[in-house]
C-alpha positions as CSV (number, residue, x, y, z in Angstrom):
1,X,-52.6,-29.5,-37.9
2,X,-49.4,-30.8,-36.3
3,X,-48.4,-30.0,-32.8
4,X,-45.1,-29.5,-31.0
5,X,-45.1,-30.7,-27.4
6,X,-43.2,-29.2,-24.5
7,X,-43.3,-29.3,-20.7
8,X,-44.5,-26.0,-19.2
9,X,-41.8,-25.1,-16.6
10,X,-44.3,-23.4,-14.2
11,X,-47.0,-26.1,-14.1
12,X,-45.1,-29.2,-15.2
13,X,-47.9,-30.0,-17.6
14,X,-47.5,-31.4,-21.1
15,X,-48.5,-28.7,-23.5
16,X,-48.8,-28.4,-27.3
17,X,-48.4,-25.5,-29.7
18,X,-50.0,-25.8,-33.1
19,X,-47.5,-25.5,-36.0
20,X,-48.0,-25.4,-39.7
21,X,-44.7,-27.2,-40.2
22,X,-42.3,-28.6,-37.6
23,X,-38.6,-29.4,-37.9
24,X,-38.1,-33.0,-37.0
25,X,-34.8,-34.4,-35.8
26,X,-33.0,-36.8,-38.2
27,X,-32.6,-40.5,-37.6
28,X,-35.2,-40.6,-34.9
29,X,-38.8,-41.9,-34.5
30,X,-40.8,-38.9,-33.4
31,X,-44.2,-39.0,-31.7
32,X,-46.3,-36.1,-33.1
33,X,-49.8,-35.1,-32.2
34,X,-52.2,-34.4,-35.1
35,X,-54.9,-32.0,-33.8
36,X,-58.2,-31.2,-35.4
37,X,-58.7,-27.4,-35.1
38,X,-62.4,-27.8,-35.5
39,X,-63.2,-30.3,-32.7
40,X,-60.0,-30.7,-30.8
41,X,-59.6,-34.4,-31.5
42,X,-56.0,-35.5,-31.1
43,X,-54.4,-38.5,-32.9
44,X,-50.8,-39.4,-32.0
45,X,-48.7,-40.6,-35.0
46,X,-45.1,-41.8,-35.2
47,X,-42.9,-40.3,-37.9
48,X,-39.8,-42.2,-38.8
49,X,-37.0,-39.9,-40.0
50,X,-34.3,-42.5,-40.2
51,X,-32.6,-42.7,-43.6
52,X,-33.1,-46.0,-45.3
53,X,-30.0,-47.5,-47.0
54,X,-30.9,-49.2,-50.3
55,X,-29.2,-52.6,-50.6
């Protein structure tokens, strides 16, 4: 499952909410946590949302 990261305002800690689908900003490289809901293992992946111009 993908996660969406945010900073908790009270504790200042990095937190993650599990999302079925997240909206990604366009023309950015976004670091997204992939979290196993069975064991809690987290793998960070980079998703490139930049549009590629065909030459």
